C-alpha positions as CSV (number, residue, x, y, z in Angstrom):
1,M,31.8,37.3,-10.8
2,K,32.4,33.8,-12.2
3,T,29.8,31.1,-12.0
4,R,29.7,27.4,-12.8
5,A,26.4,26.3,-14.4
6,V,24.7,23.7,-16.6
7,R,23.6,25.5,-19.8
8,L,21.3,24.3,-22.5
9,Y,22.6,24.9,-26.1
10,G,20.1,22.7,-28.0
11,K,18.3,19.4,-28.0
12,E,20.0,17.1,-25.5
13,D,23.0,19.5,-25.5
14,L,23.7,20.4,-21.9
15,R,27.1,21.6,-20.8
16,L,28.7,22.3,-17.4
17,E,30.7,25.4,-17.9
18,E,32.4,28.3,-16.0
19,F,31.8,31.8,-17.3
20,E,31.6,35.4,-16.2
21,L,28.3,36.8,-15.1
22,P,27.4,40.3,-16.5
23,P,27.8,43.3,-14.2
24,L,25.0,43.7,-11.6
25,G,22.4,46.3,-12.5
26,E,20.8,48.6,-10.0
27,D,17.5,46.8,-10.4
28,E,19.0,43.3,-10.0
29,I,20.2,41.0,-7.2
30,L,23.3,38.8,-7.0
31,A,22.7,35.5,-5.3
32,E,24.4,32.2,-4.4
33,V,22.5,29.0,-5.3
34,V,22.9,26.2,-2.7
35,S,20.4,23.5,-3.7
36,D,18.2,22.7,-6.7
37,S,15.7,19.9,-7.1
38,L,15.6,18.5,-10.6
39,C,12.3,18.5,-12.4
40,M,10.9,16.6,-15.4
41,S,10.2,20.0,-16.9
42,S,13.9,20.5,-17.3
43,Y,14.1,17.1,-19.0
44,K,11.4,18.2,-21.4
45,A,13.2,21.5,-22.1
46,A,16.5,19.6,-22.8
47,K,14.7,17.1,-25.1
48,Q,12.9,19.8,-27.1
49,G,15.4,22.6,-27.2
50,V,14.2,25.6,-29.1
51,E,10.9,23.8,-29.7
52,H,10.0,24.2,-26.0
53,K,7.6,27.2,-25.5
54,R,9.8,28.7,-22.7
55,V,13.2,28.3,-24.5
56,P,14.5,31.2,-26.6
57,K,15.2,30.6,-30.3
58,D,18.9,31.8,-30.2
59,L,19.8,29.1,-27.8
60,A,22.8,27.9,-29.7
61,T,24.6,31.2,-29.4
62,N,23.0,32.4,-26.1
63,P,22.6,29.3,-23.9
64,T,20.3,29.4,-20.9
65,I,20.9,28.0,-17.4
66,I,18.5,25.1,-16.5
67,G,16.9,24.4,-13.1
68,H,14.0,26.2,-11.5
69,E,13.4,24.6,-8.0
70,F,16.2,26.2,-6.1
71,C,17.2,27.9,-2.9
72,G,20.2,30.0,-1.9
73,R,21.4,33.2,-0.3
74,I,21.2,36.8,-1.4
75,L,24.7,38.3,-1.7
76,E,24.2,41.8,-3.1
77,V,21.1,43.9,-3.7
78,G,20.9,46.6,-6.4
79,A,19.8,50.1,-5.3
80,K,16.2,49.7,-6.5
81,W,15.5,46.7,-4.1
82,R,17.6,47.5,-1.0
83,S,14.5,48.6,1.0
84,R,12.8,45.2,0.4
85,F,15.6,42.6,0.3
86,K,18.6,42.1,2.6
87,E,22.0,40.5,2.0
88,G,22.3,37.2,3.7
89,S,18.6,36.3,3.4
90,K,17.6,32.9,2.1
91,F,15.3,32.7,-0.9
92,A,13.3,30.6,-3.3
93,I,11.8,31.7,-6.6
94,Q,8.4,31.1,-8.2
95,P,9.5,30.5,-11.8
96,A,6.1,31.1,-13.4
97,L,6.6,34.9,-13.6
98,N,4.0,35.6,-16.3
99,Y,5.7,39.0,-16.7
100,R,3.8,41.1,-19.1
101,G,2.3,38.0,-20.7
102,S,5.6,36.4,-21.4
103,L,6.3,32.7,-20.8
104,A,10.0,33.5,-20.0
105,A,11.0,31.7,-16.7
106,P,14.1,31.1,-14.7
107,G,15.5,27.7,-15.5
108,Y,14.4,27.8,-19.1
109,S,14.8,31.3,-20.6
110,Y,17.6,33.2,-18.9
111,R,21.3,33.4,-19.5
112,A,22.2,34.5,-15.9
113,I,19.7,32.7,-13.7
114,G,18.8,29.1,-13.2
115,G,18.9,26.6,-10.4
116,D,21.9,24.5,-11.7
117,A,24.5,27.2,-11.0
118,T,26.7,28.4,-8.2
119,Y,25.9,32.1,-8.6
120,V,23.2,33.9,-10.5
121,I,21.8,37.3,-11.2
122,I,18.1,37.7,-10.4
123,P,16.5,40.0,-13.0
124,N,14.2,42.9,-12.1
125,E,11.1,41.2,-13.4
126,V,11.3,38.4,-10.7
127,M,11.0,41.1,-8.0
128,E,8.5,43.1,-10.0
129,C,6.2,40.1,-10.1
130,G,6.6,39.3,-6.4
131,C,8.3,36.0,-7.2
132,L,11.4,36.4,-5.1
133,L,10.3,34.8,-1.8
134,E,12.1,34.8,1.5
135,Y,12.6,31.4,3.2
136,R,12.9,31.7,7.0
137,G,13.2,28.0,7.8
138,R,16.3,25.9,8.5
139,G,18.6,24.6,5.8
140,F,18.1,24.9,2.1
141,F,16.6,21.8,0.6
142,P,13.0,22.3,1.9
143,A,12.8,25.5,-0.1
144,S,14.0,23.7,-3.2
145,L,10.9,21.6,-2.8
146,S,8.5,24.5,-2.3
147,E,7.8,24.6,-6.0
148,P,6.5,21.0,-6.3
149,M,4.7,21.4,-3.0
150,S,3.1,24.5,-4.4
151,C,1.7,22.4,-7.2
152,I,0.0,20.2,-4.6
153,I,-1.3,23.1,-2.7
154,G,-2.7,24.6,-5.9
155,A,-4.5,21.4,-6.7
156,F,-6.2,21.3,-3.3
157,R,-7.2,24.9,-3.8
158,A,-8.5,24.4,-7.3
159,S,-10.9,21.6,-6.2
160,Y,-14.4,22.9,-5.5
161,H,-17.9,22.0,-4.3
162,T,-21.3,23.6,-4.8
163,R,-23.7,24.7,-2.2
164,P,-27.2,23.2,-2.4
165,G,-29.8,25.6,-3.7
166,D,-27.5,28.0,-5.5
167,Y,-24.6,28.1,-8.0
168,T,-21.9,29.2,-5.6
169,H,-18.6,27.4,-6.0
170,Q,-16.9,26.7,-2.6
171,M,-13.2,26.5,-3.4
172,G,-11.0,23.8,-1.9
173,I,-11.4,20.3,-0.7
174,R,-14.4,19.5,1.5
175,E,-13.3,19.8,5.1
176,A,-14.0,16.7,7.2
177,G,-15.1,15.0,3.9
178,S,-13.9,11.8,2.2
179,M,-10.8,11.9,0.0
180,A,-9.2,9.3,-2.3
181,L,-5.7,9.7,-3.7
182,L,-5.3,7.2,-6.6
183,A,-1.9,6.0,-7.7
184,A,-0.4,8.1,-4.9
185,A,2.5,6.2,-3.3
186,G,5.1,8.0,-5.4
187,P,7.1,11.1,-4.4
188,M,4.3,13.6,-5.3
189,G,1.7,11.3,-3.7
190,L,3.7,11.4,-0.5
191,G,3.5,15.2,-0.6
192,F,-0.3,14.9,-1.2
193,I,-0.6,12.7,1.9
194,D,1.5,15.1,4.0
195,Y,-0.5,18.1,3.0
196,A,-3.8,16.3,3.4
197,L,-2.9,15.5,7.0
198,H,-1.0,18.6,8.0
199,G,-2.4,21.4,5.8
200,P,-5.1,23.9,6.8
201,R,-8.0,21.6,5.9
202,Q,-8.3,17.9,6.5
203,P,-10.7,15.2,5.3
204,S,-12.1,12.8,7.8
205,L,-11.4,9.8,5.6
206,L,-8.2,9.6,3.5
207,V,-7.7,6.5,1.2
208,V,-4.5,6.1,-0.7
209,T,-4.1,3.5,-3.5
210,D,-1.3,2.3,-5.6
211,I,-0.1,-0.9,-7.3
212,D,3.5,-0.9,-6.1
213,E,3.8,-3.0,-3.0
214,A,7.2,-1.5,-1.9
215,R,6.0,2.0,-2.4
216,M,2.8,1.3,-0.5
217,E,4.8,-0.2,2.4
218,R,7.1,2.9,2.5
219,A,4.1,5.3,2.5
220,A,2.4,3.4,5.3
221,S,5.6,3.5,7.3
222,L,6.0,7.3,6.9
223,F,2.3,8.1,7.7
224,S,0.9,6.1,10.5
225,A,-2.9,5.5,10.9
226,K,-2.5,6.3,14.6
227,E,-0.9,9.7,14.0
228,A,-3.6,10.5,11.4
229,E,-6.3,9.4,13.8
230,G,-4.9,11.9,16.3
231,R,-5.6,14.6,13.7
232,G,-9.2,13.3,13.2
233,V,-8.4,11.5,9.9
234,K,-9.1,7.8,9.2
235,L,-6.2,6.8,7.0
236,R,-6.3,3.7,4.9
237,F,-3.8,2.3,2.3
238,V,-5.1,0.0,-0.4
239,D,-2.8,-2.0,-2.7
240,T,-5.0,-2.4,-5.8
241,L,-2.7,-4.7,-7.9
242,A,-4.3,-8.0,-6.9
243,L,-7.5,-6.7,-5.4
244,A,-10.7,-8.0,-6.9
245,G,-13.5,-5.5,-7.0
246,V,-11.4,-2.4,-6.4
247,E,-14.2,0.1,-6.7
248,K,-16.5,-1.9,-4.6
249,H,-13.9,-2.0,-1.8
250,L,-13.2,1.7,-2.1
251,M,-16.9,2.4,-1.9
252,S,-17.2,0.2,1.2
253,L,-14.5,2.3,3.0
254,S,-16.7,5.4,2.4
255,E,-19.7,3.4,3.7
256,G,-21.2,3.5,0.3
257,R,-21.4,7.3,0.0
258,G,-18.5,7.8,-2.3
259,Y,-15.8,10.4,-2.1
260,D,-16.0,14.2,-2.0
261,D,-12.5,14.6,-3.4
262,V,-10.7,12.2,-5.7
263,F,-7.2,13.1,-6.9
264,V,-5.8,11.0,-9.9
265,L,-2.0,11.0,-9.9
266,A,-1.4,8.8,-12.9
267,P,-2.4,9.5,-16.5
268,V,-4.0,6.1,-16.9
269,K,-7.4,5.7,-18.5
270,Q,-8.6,3.0,-16.1
271,V,-7.5,5.0,-13.1
272,V,-9.3,8.1,-14.2
273,E,-12.5,6.1,-14.9
274,S,-12.2,4.3,-11.6
275,G,-12.0,7.7,-9.9
276,D,-15.1,8.9,-11.7
277,R,-17.0,5.8,-10.5
278,I,-16.3,6.3,-6.8
279,L,-17.3,10.0,-6.7
280,G,-20.1,10.8,-4.3
281,R,-22.7,13.5,-4.7
282,D,-21.1,16.8,-5.6
283,G,-17.8,14.9,-5.9
284,C,-14.8,16.6,-7.5
285,L,-12.4,14.5,-9.6
286,N,-9.1,16.4,-9.7
287,F,-6.8,15.1,-12.6
288,F,-3.4,16.0,-11.3
289,A,-1.3,13.8,-13.5
290,G,0.2,15.5,-16.6
291,P,-0.1,13.2,-19.7
292,T,2.4,13.3,-22.5
293,D,-0.3,12.2,-25.0
294,A,-2.1,15.2,-26.2
295,A,-5.0,13.0,-27.2
296,F,-5.4,11.3,-23.8
297,R,-9.0,10.5,-23.1
298,A,-11.2,8.7,-20.5
299,E,-14.9,8.2,-20.1
300,V,-17.0,10.2,-17.6
301,N,-20.4,9.4,-16.4
302,F,-22.5,12.3,-17.6
303,Y,-25.6,11.0,-15.9
304,N,-23.9,11.8,-12.6
305,V,-22.7,15.1,-13.9
306,H,-26.3,16.1,-14.5
307,Y,-28.0,14.4,-11.5
308,A,-25.3,14.0,-8.9
309,A,-23.3,17.3,-9.6
310,S,-20.1,15.4,-10.1
311,H,-17.4,17.5,-11.8
312,L,-13.8,17.6,-13.0
313,V,-10.9,20.0,-12.4
314,G,-7.2,20.0,-13.2
315,T,-4.2,22.2,-12.5
316,S,-0.7,22.5,-13.9
317,G,1.7,24.0,-11.4
318,G,1.1,26.4,-8.5
319,N,1.1,30.1,-8.2
320,T,3.0,32.5,-5.9
321,E,0.4,32.3,-3.1
322,D,0.7,28.5,-3.1
323,M,4.5,28.7,-2.9
324,V,4.3,31.2,-0.1
325,E,2.1,28.8,1.9
326,A,4.5,25.9,1.2
327,L,7.4,28.0,2.5
328,E,5.5,29.0,5.6
329,L,4.4,25.4,6.4
330,M,7.9,24.1,5.9
331,A,9.4,26.9,8.1
332,A,6.9,26.0,10.8
333,G,7.7,22.3,10.6
334,R,4.1,21.4,9.6
335,I,5.0,19.6,6.4
336,N,8.1,17.7,5.6
337,P,9.2,17.6,1.9
338,S,12.1,15.2,2.6
339,F,9.5,12.4,1.9
340,M,10.0,13.2,-1.8
341,I,13.8,13.0,-2.0
342,T,15.4,9.7,-3.0
343,H,18.7,10.8,-4.5
344,V,21.4,13.5,-4.0
345,G,24.3,14.7,-6.1
346,G,26.5,17.6,-7.1
347,L,26.5,20.0,-10.0
348,N,28.6,17.5,-12.0
349,A,25.7,15.1,-11.9
350,V,23.1,17.4,-13.4
351,R,23.7,16.8,-17.1
352,D,23.4,13.1,-17.2
353,T,20.7,13.0,-14.5
354,T,18.5,15.5,-16.3
355,L,18.9,13.7,-19.7
356,H,17.9,10.4,-18.1
357,L,15.4,11.4,-15.5
358,P,12.6,9.2,-16.7
359,E,14.9,6.1,-16.5
360,I,16.0,6.7,-13.0
361,P,13.6,5.2,-10.4
362,G,12.6,6.9,-7.2
363,G,11.5,10.4,-6.4
364,K,13.2,13.8,-6.4
365,K,16.8,14.2,-7.3
366,L,18.4,16.9,-5.1
367,I,21.4,18.8,-6.3
368,Y,23.9,20.8,-4.2
369,T,25.6,23.1,-6.6
370,H,28.9,23.8,-4.8
371,I,30.0,20.1,-4.4
372,E,31.3,17.3,-6.6
373,L,29.2,14.2,-6.1
374,E,27.9,11.6,-8.5
375,L,24.2,11.0,-8.1
376,A,23.6,8.6,-5.3
377,A,20.4,7.0,-4.0
378,L,19.7,7.3,-0.3
379,D,19.1,3.6,-0.2
380,D,22.6,3.0,-1.5
381,F,24.4,5.0,1.2
382,E,25.2,2.0,3.4
383,T,26.8,0.1,0.4
384,L,28.7,3.2,-0.7
385,G,29.8,3.7,2.8
386,R,31.9,0.6,2.8
387,G,34.4,2.5,0.7
388,D,33.7,6.1,1.5
389,P,33.6,7.6,5.0
390,L,31.3,10.4,3.9
391,F,28.6,7.9,2.8
392,R,29.2,5.9,5.9
393,E,28.3,8.9,8.0
394,L,25.4,9.8,5.8
395,A,24.1,6.3,6.0
396,V,24.0,6.6,9.9
397,I,22.3,9.9,9.7
398,T,19.6,8.9,7.2
399,A,19.0,5.7,9.3
400,R,18.5,7.9,12.3
401,H,15.8,9.9,10.4
402,G,13.9,6.9,9.2
403,G,15.6,6.6,5.8
404,L,14.8,10.2,4.9
405,W,17.0,13.1,3.9
406,S,17.3,15.6,6.6
407,L,18.8,18.9,7.7
408,E,21.4,17.0,9.6
409,A,22.4,15.1,6.4
410,E,22.5,18.4,4.5
411,E,24.8,20.0,7.0
412,C,27.1,16.9,6.9
413,L,27.2,16.9,3.1
414,L,27.8,20.6,2.7
415,S,30.7,20.6,5.3
416,K,32.4,17.3,4.2
417,A,31.8,16.7,0.5
418,R,34.5,17.7,-2.0
419,K,34.0,21.3,-3.1
420,A,33.4,22.0,-6.8
421,D,34.5,25.7,-6.9
């Protein structure tokens, strides 16, 4: 079967090509990819080429397919897996296989599987590792965001607290405790807020900070204090850009006790140190932001480490269990990953978008692999609609859903956009 895919040949060498997939093995699965969410990790792989730890050295002669946040349909199942997987089922993949200690992962290391393709062959090790996951919810794009959501879930699970009198670590955020999300009005921050409010364990106080007024206004419009209060959570948004005495104000919101859980979503020294200073007793500072500087440092109050049991934790990515939870919560309608999406495009938009991801403002860029569509911001739909009836209809739909991408918008795009294959 032929597929169209964006393949990596070397540093900044991405090519959209059509080629023949190899014959399906009895321990493999043939699948159609429908949607893929572009990730900064793909940008890093494209910038580093063979220097990336997950990219094979023979890239120039055996290119790999990029993209690892994807969802699609199973088309054909090899004999080995027919008792477990059914044709027509929707799926997502946890790319961190860790198969026999290898770093190989879909979207980085494989010639026949990656998210930025129309059709792929899922290799045996994905199933062996339990990383082929069924998605039972509506549409496709939510499952494409299950991987970034799994990173958020993993961070919540990695936080911990201690029990007075012994050395037992109680994993997870403190239920009914106080939580601060610092620099958290961006796309991943919105996911943090959503999960904090609608996940299995809620704080009683949730404070969200950022320095971008527009992003803060959008976050406050998406998550109302009234709705949060109905769930037993006091939600407060704090724009810290021009606020004098930021830490004093944040401490006052916690009535002087400090915070049980502080998540830092920006690799900024001052933000990390501010997070450390607002921790309460047995407070956990979770450094979620991934710095590019290998020598990144910030000061920590070790007096409080010793006498107040404050501590640090950090995670990079999520595991399969985290991703399963994300898929289940999405299918049940408890969390809404559409908060993260700010742009949509077709397979033809992948190359340039991936190579310029850091320069493109907004949140997640969602790709539909079977259509031709230049990358478009949801905020630009109304303007684009003046000359294009498709965008005119999409503008009406997104307005009806509060400016967010939606299942209705996805159905419209898939049925009316120009097909690429």
